[in-house]
matplotlib code that plots the C-alpha trace (Angstrom):
import matplotlib.pyplot as plt

x = [5.2, 1.8, -0.1, 2.5, 2.3, -1.5, -1.3, 1.3, -0.6, -4.1, -5.1, -7.1, -5.0, -5.8, -4.4, -1.1, -1.1, -1.3, 1.4, 3.6, 2.8, 4.0, 7.2, 8.0, 7.5, 9.5, 12.5, 14.3, 17.0, 15.9, 18.1, 16.4, 12.9, 13.7, 15.2, 11.9, 9.8, 12.1, 11.7, 7.8, 8.0, 10.1, 7.8, 4.8, 6.4, 7.9, 5.3, 8.2, 7.0, 10.0, 12.4, 10.2, 10.3, 14.0, 14.4, 12.0, 14.1, 17.1, 15.4, 12.9, 15.8, 14.7, 11.9, 10.5, 9.9, 7.9, 4.6, 5.5, 4.7, 1.0, 0.8, 2.1, -0.4, -3.3, -0.9, -0.3, -2.3, -5.1, -3.4, -0.3, -2.0, -2.0, 1.9, 2.4, 1.0, 3.0, 6.4, 6.1, 8.4, 6.9, 7.8, 4.9, 2.4, 4.1, 1.9, 2.9, 3.7, 4.3, 7.3, 7.5, 10.6, 11.7, 15.4, 16.7, 19.8, 23.1, 21.0, 21.4, 18.2, 20.0, 19.6, 21.6, 20.4, 21.8, 20.9, 19.5, 18.7, 22.2, 22.3, 19.0, 17.2, 15.4, 16.6, 16.6, 17.3, 20.6, 21.0, 18.8, 20.3, 18.2, 18.5, 17.3, 13.9, 13.8, 13.8, 11.2, 8.9, 9.1, 11.8, 13.4, 16.4, 15.0, 12.4, 12.3, 11.8, 9.1, 8.5, 10.3, 8.1, 5.6, 8.3, 8.5, 12.0, 11.7, 13.7, 16.2, 19.8, 21.5, 22.7, 19.2, 17.7, 20.2, 19.5, 15.8, 16.4, 18.6, 16.6, 14.0, 13.7, 10.5, 10.7, 7.7, 8.8, 6.6, 8.2, 7.2, 9.0, 10.9, 13.1, 15.9, 19.0, 20.9, 24.8, 27.8, 31.4, 32.9, 31.5, 31.1, 29.2, 25.7, 23.3, 22.8, 20.0, 20.2, 17.6, 17.8, 17.7, 20.6, 23.0, 25.9, 26.2, 28.6, 26.5, 23.3, 24.7, 23.6, 20.1, 18.3, 14.6, 12.7, 9.8, 7.2, 8.0, 7.6, 4.1, 2.8, 3.6, 2.3, -0.7, -2.9, -1.1, -4.3, -5.1, -4.0, -4.7, -5.9, -6.6, -9.1, -10.1, -13.4, -13.7, -16.9, -19.4, -17.8, -18.4, -16.4, -17.4, -18.3, -21.2, -21.1, -23.2, -23.6, -22.1, -24.2, -24.6, -21.8, -19.4, -20.6, -19.2, -19.4, -17.7, -17.0, -19.8, -18.9, -16.3, -17.2, -14.6, -12.4, -13.6, -11.7, -12.2, -10.6, -7.8, -7.1, -6.9, -10.0, -11.4, -14.6, -14.5, -12.4, -13.7, -14.1, -12.8, -12.8, -13.7, -12.4, -12.2, -15.7, -15.6, -17.5, -18.0, -21.5, -23.1, -25.9, -25.7, -27.5, -25.2, -22.2, -23.6, -24.0, -20.4, -19.1, -21.2, -20.6, -17.1, -15.0, -11.9, -12.0, -9.4, -9.9, -8.6, -9.2, -8.9, -7.9, -9.7, -11.5, -14.7, -13.4, -15.3, -18.5, -18.3, -16.5, -18.6, -20.5, -20.6, -24.1, -23.6, -22.3, -25.4, -26.2, -29.9, -29.4, -27.2, -29.8, -32.4, -30.5, -29.8, -33.5, -34.5, -31.9, -33.4, -36.9, -35.8, -34.2, -37.4, -39.3, -36.7, -37.2, -41.1, -40.9, -38.6, -41.1, -43.8, -42.0, -41.0, -44.6, -45.8, -42.9, -44.2, -47.7, -46.6, -44.5, -47.6, -49.8, -47.2, -46.8, -50.5, -50.7, -47.7, -49.6, -52.7, -50.7, -48.8, -52.1, -53.4, -50.3, -50.4, -54.0, -53.1, -50.1, -52.3, -54.7, -51.7, -50.4, -53.7, -53.6, -50.1, -50.9, -53.6, -51.2, -48.6, -51.1, -51.9, -48.3, -47.4, -49.9, -48.6, -44.8, -45.8, -47.1, -43.9, -41.8, -43.3, -42.7, -39.2, -38.5, -39.4, -37.3, -34.3, -34.5, -34.4, -31.4, -29.6, -29.9, -28.5, -25.8, -24.5, -24.4, -22.4, -20.0, -19.3, -18.5, -16.4, -14.3, -13.7, -12.5, -10.4, -8.6, -7.7, -6.5, -4.1, -2.8, -2.1, -0.3, 1.8, 3.0, 3.6, 5.7, 7.8, 8.5, 9.1, 11.6, 13.4, 13.6, 15.1, 17.6, 18.6, 18.7, 20.7, 23.3, 23.3, 24.0, 26.9, 28.5, 27.9, 29.6, 32.5, 32.9, 32.8, 35.3, 37.7, 37.2, 38.0, 41.1, 42.1, 41.7, 43.6, 46.6, 46.9, 49.1, 46.7, 48.7, 46.5, 46.0, 42.6, 42.3, 43.0, 40.5, 37.8, 38.3, 38.1, 35.4, 34.3, 33.4, 31.9, 29.5, 28.7, 29.3, 30.8, 34.6, 34.7, 32.2, 32.3, 35.5, 37.4, 40.6, 41.6, 42.2, 44.8, 47.3, 46.6, 49.9, 49.6, 52.8, 51.0, 48.6, 50.7, 54.2, 56.2, 55.7, 51.9, 52.1, 54.7, 55.5, 52.1, 50.0, 47.7, 44.7, 41.9, 38.5, 35.0, 32.3, 28.6, 27.8, 25.3, 28.0, 30.0, 27.7, 28.6, 32.1, 32.8, 36.1, 38.0, 41.1, 41.7, 43.6, 43.9, 43.9, 46.7, 46.1, 48.0, 45.5, 44.8, 41.3, 41.3, 38.6, 37.2, 34.3, 32.8, 29.3, 28.9, 26.6, 26.8, 27.9, 31.6, 31.8, 30.4, 32.8, 35.9, 39.0, 38.5, 39.0, 39.5, 42.7, 42.9, 43.4, 41.0, 43.2, 40.8, 37.2, 36.0, 39.3, 38.9, 42.1, 41.2, 44.8, 45.3, 41.6, 39.5, 36.9, 34.0, 35.6, 36.2, 32.5, 31.2, 33.3, 32.3, 28.5, 28.7, 30.4, 27.5, 24.9, 26.3, 25.0, 26.4, 26.3, 29.9, 32.2, 36.1, 37.8, 41.7, 42.7, 46.1, 46.2, 47.3, 47.4, 45.1, 48.1, 49.3, 45.9, 45.7, 49.1, 47.8, 44.8, 46.8, 49.2, 46.2, 45.0, 41.9, 42.2, 40.9, 37.6, 35.0, 33.9, 30.3, 28.4, 27.3, 24.8, 23.4, 23.4, 20.6, 18.9, 18.3, 21.3, 20.1, 22.7, 22.2, 23.5, 26.0, 25.4, 28.6, 28.5, 30.0, 30.6, 29.9, 31.7, 30.1, 32.0, 31.1, 32.3, 29.4, 29.8, 29.8, 26.6, 27.1, 26.1, 25.5, 24.5, 21.8, 22.5]
y = [8.6, 9.3, 9.3, 11.6, 14.1, 14.0, 14.8, 17.6, 19.3, 18.7, 17.0, 14.0, 10.7, 10.1, 13.5, 12.9, 9.4, 10.7, 13.0, 10.2, 7.9, 10.8, 11.4, 7.7, 7.6, 10.7, 10.5, 7.2, 8.3, 7.6, 10.4, 13.0, 11.7, 12.1, 15.6, 16.6, 15.3, 16.9, 20.1, 19.8, 19.1, 22.2, 24.3, 23.1, 24.3, 27.6, 28.4, 29.8, 29.5, 31.2, 28.7, 25.7, 27.0, 27.3, 23.8, 22.6, 24.2, 22.4, 19.0, 19.1, 19.8, 18.0, 18.6, 15.3, 16.1, 19.2, 17.6, 17.2, 20.9, 20.2, 17.2, 19.3, 22.1, 20.4, 20.3, 24.0, 26.1, 28.1, 31.6, 30.5, 29.2, 32.5, 33.0, 29.5, 30.0, 33.1, 31.4, 28.3, 27.9, 28.8, 25.2, 23.8, 25.3, 23.9, 25.6, 25.1, 28.3, 28.7, 30.7, 31.7, 32.8, 33.7, 33.2, 36.4, 36.8, 37.2, 37.3, 34.7, 33.5, 34.5, 31.5, 28.2, 24.9, 22.0, 18.5, 15.6, 12.0, 10.9, 12.4, 11.0, 14.4, 16.7, 19.9, 23.1, 26.8, 27.8, 31.3, 34.0, 37.2, 40.0, 41.8, 38.9, 38.2, 35.0, 37.0, 39.4, 36.4, 35.2, 32.7, 32.4, 30.8, 27.6, 26.8, 23.2, 22.7, 20.1, 20.4, 21.8, 22.6, 19.9, 17.3, 15.9, 15.9, 13.6, 10.9, 13.3, 13.6, 17.1, 17.2, 16.2, 19.0, 21.4, 20.2, 20.5, 24.2, 25.0, 23.1, 25.9, 29.6, 29.5, 28.0, 27.2, 26.1, 24.6, 25.2, 24.9, 26.8, 24.6, 27.2, 24.8, 23.8, 20.6, 20.7, 18.5, 19.3, 16.3, 13.8, 10.9, 12.8, 12.5, 15.2, 17.9, 20.5, 24.2, 26.8, 29.7, 32.3, 30.7, 30.5, 33.1, 35.7, 33.7, 30.4, 32.6, 34.0, 37.6, 36.8, 35.4, 34.6, 36.3, 34.1, 36.9, 37.4, 33.8, 33.6, 36.0, 33.2, 30.3, 31.5, 34.7, 36.7, 37.0, 33.2, 31.5, 28.1, 27.6, 24.6, 25.2, 22.3, 23.1, 21.6, 19.9, 22.4, 25.2, 27.2, 28.9, 32.3, 34.1, 34.8, 34.7, 36.2, 36.0, 38.8, 41.0, 39.9, 42.1, 40.6, 37.1, 34.7, 33.8, 36.5, 36.7, 39.1, 39.4, 38.1, 37.2, 38.6, 35.9, 33.3, 30.8, 32.8, 35.9, 33.6, 32.2, 35.7, 35.7, 39.3, 40.9, 40.9, 37.8, 35.5, 31.8, 30.0, 26.3, 24.4, 20.7, 20.5, 21.9, 24.9, 27.9, 29.5, 29.4, 27.7, 29.3, 30.6, 27.5, 25.1, 27.2, 27.0, 23.1, 22.9, 24.7, 22.9, 19.5, 18.8, 19.8, 19.9, 22.6, 23.3, 26.6, 28.5, 32.1, 35.1, 37.9, 41.2, 40.2, 41.7, 44.5, 47.0, 45.5, 46.1, 49.6, 52.4, 55.1, 52.8, 52.5, 48.8, 47.9, 48.5, 45.7, 46.0, 45.9, 43.0, 41.2, 42.2, 41.0, 37.6, 37.5, 38.0, 35.5, 32.9, 33.8, 33.4, 30.0, 28.9, 29.9, 28.0, 25.1, 25.1, 25.3, 22.4, 20.4, 21.3, 20.2, 17.0, 16.4, 16.8, 14.5, 11.8, 12.1, 12.0, 8.9, 7.2, 7.9, 6.7, 3.6, 3.0, 3.3, 1.0, -1.6, -1.5, -1.8, -4.7, -6.5, -6.1, -7.4, -10.3, -11.3, -11.0, -13.1, -15.8, -15.8, -16.3, -19.1, -21.2, -20.9, -21.8, -25.0, -26.0, -25.7, -27.6, -30.6, -30.7, -30.6, -33.3, -35.5, -34.9, -35.3, -38.6, -39.8, -38.5, -40.3, -43.5, -42.9, -41.8, -44.7, -47.0, -45.1, -45.1, -48.8, -49.3, -46.8, -48.7, -52.0, -50.0, -48.6, -51.9, -53.3, -50.2, -50.6, -54.1, -53.1, -50.3, -52.6, -55.0, -52.1, -50.7, -54.0, -54.3, -50.7, -51.4, -54.4, -52.2, -49.6, -52.1, -53.2, -49.6, -48.7, -51.6, -50.6, -46.8, -48.1, -50.1, -46.9, -44.7, -47.2, -47.2, -43.4, -43.2, -45.6, -43.4, -40.3, -41.8, -42.9, -39.5, -37.9, -40.2, -39.4, -35.6, -35.9, -37.8, -35.3, -32.6, -34.2, -34.7, -31.0, -29.9, -32.0, -29.7, -26.5, -23.7, -21.0, -20.8, -18.1, -16.5, -18.2, -21.5, -21.1, -20.4, -23.4, -25.8, -28.4, -27.8, -24.1, -25.0, -27.5, -25.2, -27.9, -26.9, -27.3, -27.4, -28.6, -27.3, -29.4, -29.2, -27.8, -28.8, -25.8, -27.8, -28.5, -25.5, -24.5, -21.2, -22.0, -25.1, -22.9, -19.6, -18.3, -16.3, -13.4, -13.6, -14.1, -11.1, -12.1, -11.4, -13.7, -15.9, -17.4, -19.9, -18.8, -20.8, -18.2, -18.7, -18.6, -15.7, -13.8, -13.4, -10.6, -8.5, -7.7, -5.0, -5.1, -3.7, -4.4, -7.2, -7.3, -4.2, -1.9, -0.4, -3.1, -5.5, -8.3, -8.1, -8.3, -6.1, -5.7, -2.1, -2.4, -5.1, -4.5, -3.4, -5.8, -8.5, -12.0, -11.3, -8.3, -10.3, -13.3, -11.2, -12.1, -9.9, -6.1, -3.4, -3.8, -7.5, -9.3, -12.3, -15.0, -17.9, -18.9, -22.5, -23.6, -21.1, -18.7, -15.0, -14.0, -12.2, -12.3, -9.5, -7.8, -9.3, -12.8, -12.2, -11.2, -14.1, -16.6, -15.0, -14.9, -18.6, -19.6, -17.8, -19.7, -23.0, -26.0, -26.2, -24.0, -22.6, -21.3, -21.5, -18.2, -17.7, -14.0, -12.3, -9.9, -6.4, -3.1, -0.3, 1.9, -0.6, -0.7, 3.2, 3.2, 0.8, 2.9, 6.2, 4.6, 3.3, 6.9, 7.4, 3.8, 2.1, 0.5, 2.1, -0.2, -1.3, -2.1, -5.8, -6.0, -9.3, -11.5, -12.8, -9.6, -9.0, -6.6, -4.0, -2.7, -3.3, -0.7, -1.9, -0.3, 0.8, -0.7, 1.3, -0.1, 1.8, 1.5, 2.1, 4.2, 3.8, 7.5, 9.8, 13.0, 16.5, 18.4, 20.4, 24.2, 25.0, 28.5, 28.3, 30.7]
z = [58.8, 57.3, 60.6, 62.1, 59.4, 59.4, 63.1, 62.8, 59.9, 61.2, 57.9, 57.1, 56.6, 52.9, 52.0, 53.7, 52.3, 48.8, 49.5, 50.9, 47.8, 45.4, 47.2, 47.3, 43.5, 42.6, 45.1, 45.3, 47.7, 51.3, 52.8, 50.3, 51.3, 55.0, 54.4, 52.8, 55.8, 58.2, 56.4, 56.6, 60.1, 60.8, 58.9, 60.9, 64.1, 62.6, 59.9, 57.9, 54.4, 52.9, 54.5, 53.5, 49.7, 49.8, 51.0, 48.5, 45.7, 47.1, 47.3, 44.3, 41.9, 38.6, 36.2, 37.0, 40.5, 40.1, 40.7, 44.4, 44.7, 43.7, 46.1, 48.9, 48.4, 50.5, 53.5, 53.4, 56.0, 54.5, 55.6, 53.5, 50.4, 48.5, 49.4, 48.6, 45.1, 44.5, 45.5, 43.3, 40.4, 37.1, 35.8, 37.9, 35.4, 32.4, 29.8, 26.1, 24.0, 20.4, 19.1, 15.5, 14.0, 10.4, 9.4, 7.6, 5.4, 7.5, 10.8, 13.6, 15.3, 18.6, 20.8, 21.8, 23.0, 25.0, 25.7, 23.6, 23.8, 23.9, 27.4, 28.4, 28.6, 26.3, 24.6, 26.4, 25.7, 27.3, 26.0, 24.2, 23.1, 24.3, 21.0, 18.8, 17.3, 19.5, 22.5, 21.3, 20.2, 23.8, 23.8, 27.2, 28.9, 30.7, 28.1, 26.9, 23.1, 22.6, 18.8, 15.8, 12.8, 13.9, 14.7, 18.2, 19.4, 22.4, 20.8, 19.0, 19.7, 19.8, 16.1, 14.8, 16.6, 15.3, 11.6, 12.1, 13.3, 10.3, 7.7, 6.9, 7.0, 8.9, 12.1, 14.6, 18.0, 20.7, 24.1, 27.7, 30.5, 32.9, 34.7, 35.0, 32.9, 32.6, 33.0, 33.3, 34.3, 32.4, 30.0, 32.2, 35.0, 35.8, 34.6, 37.1, 37.1, 38.2, 38.4, 35.9, 38.6, 40.6, 37.5, 37.6, 35.0, 32.9, 32.8, 32.4, 29.2, 29.7, 30.7, 33.8, 33.4, 36.4, 37.8, 37.5, 33.8, 33.0, 34.6, 31.9, 29.5, 31.7, 33.2, 33.8, 36.3, 38.2, 38.2, 41.5, 43.0, 46.5, 48.4, 51.3, 53.9, 55.6, 59.2, 60.2, 61.6, 59.8, 56.3, 53.8, 55.1, 51.9, 49.5, 45.7, 42.9, 39.1, 37.1, 34.6, 31.0, 30.1, 32.5, 33.1, 35.7, 39.4, 41.8, 45.5, 46.8, 50.3, 52.9, 56.5, 58.9, 60.5, 58.1, 56.1, 52.9, 54.5, 55.9, 52.4, 51.0, 48.9, 48.3, 47.2, 43.2, 42.9, 40.1, 40.8, 37.6, 38.8, 41.8, 42.1, 38.3, 37.5, 35.4, 36.6, 33.1, 31.9, 35.1, 37.2, 40.7, 42.1, 40.3, 41.8, 45.3, 44.9, 43.7, 46.7, 49.3, 47.8, 49.4, 52.5, 50.5, 47.8, 45.3, 43.7, 40.7, 41.4, 39.0, 41.5, 41.1, 37.8, 39.0, 41.2, 39.1, 39.7, 43.5, 43.4, 45.3, 43.4, 40.4, 39.0, 38.2, 41.6, 43.8, 46.0, 45.4, 41.7, 41.9, 43.9, 41.4, 38.6, 40.4, 41.2, 37.5, 36.5, 38.9, 37.6, 34.1, 35.0, 36.7, 33.5, 31.4, 33.6, 33.6, 29.7, 29.7, 31.8, 29.6, 26.5, 28.3, 29.3, 25.6, 24.3, 26.9, 25.7, 22.1, 22.8, 24.6, 21.5, 19.2, 21.4, 21.2, 17.4, 17.0, 19.2, 17.2, 13.8, 15.4, 16.3, 12.9, 11.2, 13.5, 12.5, 8.9, 9.5, 11.4, 8.2, 5.9, 8.1, 7.9, 4.2, 4.2, 6.2, 3.8, 0.9, 2.8, 3.4, -0.2, -1.3, 1.1, -0.4, -3.9, -2.5, -1.2, -4.3, -6.3, -3.7, -4.5, -8.2, -7.5, -5.4, -8.3, -10.6, -8.2, -8.0, -11.7, -11.7, -9.2, -11.0, -14.2, -12.1, -10.9, -14.4, -15.5, -12.6, -13.5, -17.1, -15.7, -13.5, -16.2, -18.6, -15.5, -15.2, -18.9, -18.9, -15.8, -17.6, -20.8, -18.6, -17.0, -20.3, -21.5, -18.3, -18.9, -22.5, -21.3, -18.7, -21.5, -23.7, -20.8, -20.1, -23.9, -24.0, -20.9, -22.5, -25.8, -23.8, -21.9, -25.2, -26.8, -23.6, -24.0, -27.7, -26.8, -24.1, -26.5, -29.2, -26.7, -25.5, -29.0, -29.7, -26.6, -27.7, -30.8, -30.7, -29.4, -31.0, -34.1, -36.5, -36.9, -40.3, -39.0, -36.1, -38.6, -40.6, -37.6, -38.0, -34.6, -35.1, -38.6, -37.0, -34.1, -31.4, -28.2, -28.0, -24.4, -21.5, -17.8, -17.2, -20.4, -18.6, -15.2, -12.9, -10.7, -13.5, -15.9, -17.6, -19.7, -21.6, -22.9, -24.9, -25.5, -26.4, -24.3, -26.5, -26.1, -22.2, -22.0, -18.5, -17.2, -14.8, -16.8, -15.0, -15.9, -14.6, -14.5, -15.2, -15.4, -19.2, -19.1, -17.1, -20.3, -21.4, -18.5, -20.1, -22.6, -24.6, -27.8, -29.8, -32.3, -35.5, -37.5, -34.5, -32.4, -29.6, -32.2, -32.1, -28.2, -26.9, -23.9, -21.2, -21.1, -18.5, -16.1, -15.4, -11.7, -9.8, -12.5, -12.3, -13.3, -11.0, -8.0, -8.6, -9.2, -11.3, -14.2, -14.2, -16.8, -18.7, -18.6, -21.8, -22.9, -24.1, -24.6, -24.2, -24.1, -25.8, -28.5, -28.9, -28.7, -29.6, -32.9, -34.0, -35.2, -33.0, -34.8, -34.4, -30.8, -30.1, -32.1, -30.1, -26.7, -27.8, -28.8, -25.5, -23.6, -25.5, -25.2, -23.1, -19.6, -16.5, -16.9, -19.5, -19.1, -19.7, -19.8, -18.8, -18.8, -15.8, -16.4, -14.3, -15.1, -16.0, -18.6, -20.1, -20.3, -22.1, -24.5, -25.2, -25.5, -28.1, -30.0, -30.5, -32.6, -34.1, -31.0, -31.4, -29.1, -26.3, -26.3, -23.2, -23.6, -20.6, -19.5, -16.3, -14.4, -13.8, -17.5, -17.8, -15.3, -13.0, -9.3, -6.8, -4.3, -0.7, 1.0, 4.3, 7.0, 10.4, 13.5, 16.8, 20.1, 22.8, 26.6, 27.2, 27.8, 25.5, 27.1, 26.9, 23.7, 23.6, 19.9, 18.6, 16.0, 13.1]

ax = plt.figure().add_subplot(projection="3d")
ax.plot(x, y, z, "-o")
ax.set_aspect("equal")
plt.show()
């Protein structure tokens, strides 16, 4: 395929090969690639550039394929280069523009967008109101929004872009004209692209962007790209000159009739901006000539007519003789500058030679001084060596004596160590005996406490506050219950409370970490409208009790660690709960009568102003601090592809 195209277009094989690689990289569909190559073959025979461009617009139909136009440029004949440039879609240039908007009261920004990451594309302007400030600032249908107030939106979904546009009154957009818009007929369709100038009036939303108008934003209207291949044995067929100081640059001075330059559409007064990536701004006439003659394949950027005034007849600055004289003066000036530069370089070389000689002499002097110091050092070292040898002999004698002393000390230490080990062995045996006795005493003490607790449980629990205060257990401060005082499996509320105290409610037994008791706030007691009941008013959120569950606002505390909380004062209840929190053991046992929130609110309403204000009692492992609980929300994914939204930005 490459060889066939190279033969048909009279181009070198590497140029066609590069085009072939680009097409395979951008067009996956084999039929589309074959259609493109067929269009090129037909163009080679008919030279109908307009038909070729129409075929390309049908095949190069996504923004990602636009670079095919640049790869095709070297295959276009010289005589069609200028027309090819003028017929290119504006999206080929891809110049970034900045649009600044200010949101005013009761005024819409006047444009709509479509697209987003959820559709696998960017965000594009689908409508611009001709009367809006967005239109007057240069925003057009077919623009791709690249940044919003400095934030890149490449990875943003549609709604996130809308939020950015609505977040501030001052909006700075960076956009790039693409000239195409994405569309879908249904949510599960693939994204299709349409050129803006092919949309009907309804889809274009009152405005169709003209290519010529877009070019004013993308590139200077006079700047065009040309690719000229110079065959072996031929020249470009034009001469160039440097402009005057008030109009610097490299300009076309003359065109040879029938030359490649004439065929490409170059004219006298055209300014050469760039050749093969080399900028022609600020270069000399000689450097420009070298750049033009350095390759047989020249890619130009030409600014059409930029120097036409310099070559207009009857103009005092357009005389050929004056231009040649000015060019001669410039060359003489360049030669003078070159001679001055060579003179300076020669002086620098002489200065470097002198500096090198001075450094060499200095180094030799330093080497001689270093050698003298070295000889002195050798003499001193020999003397020190003799002294060191003598000291070594004396030190050897001293070390031998010290060694003998050390051996004697080691024998004494070894004997002492053996005596110490025997003593430690006896002490360890005595310690094991003491630990065994202590373990037996603890087991007997635990057995006694269990018997005492069992004895206490057999007594009626329906005690009055006065009788509970006089119990010997509470006077001595010993724990009345341990972690397993009441069995959860055979707990019977009626064994400890009367039917009047239970009142038909659910009574449950809970095991709670002792420091979690301080997570509860409660009120009531004797002498209040709650008639001796201790009612929970608050459970600290994030605390131990809250995380464990089982106790809620409105529940009645009936018993803690075997101590009844029925018909006791508020102070007595707080004391019993605090003592339970401070006792030895991991868990406390709490008996709770469950009640609904409405029942608790009725109790409080009946209590009136006599109710005790609840006090937050804080506590738990975190030092009483409330820990926020995140509200986890589950998200469900849907395989349905959403339709492209069109949102008007107000």
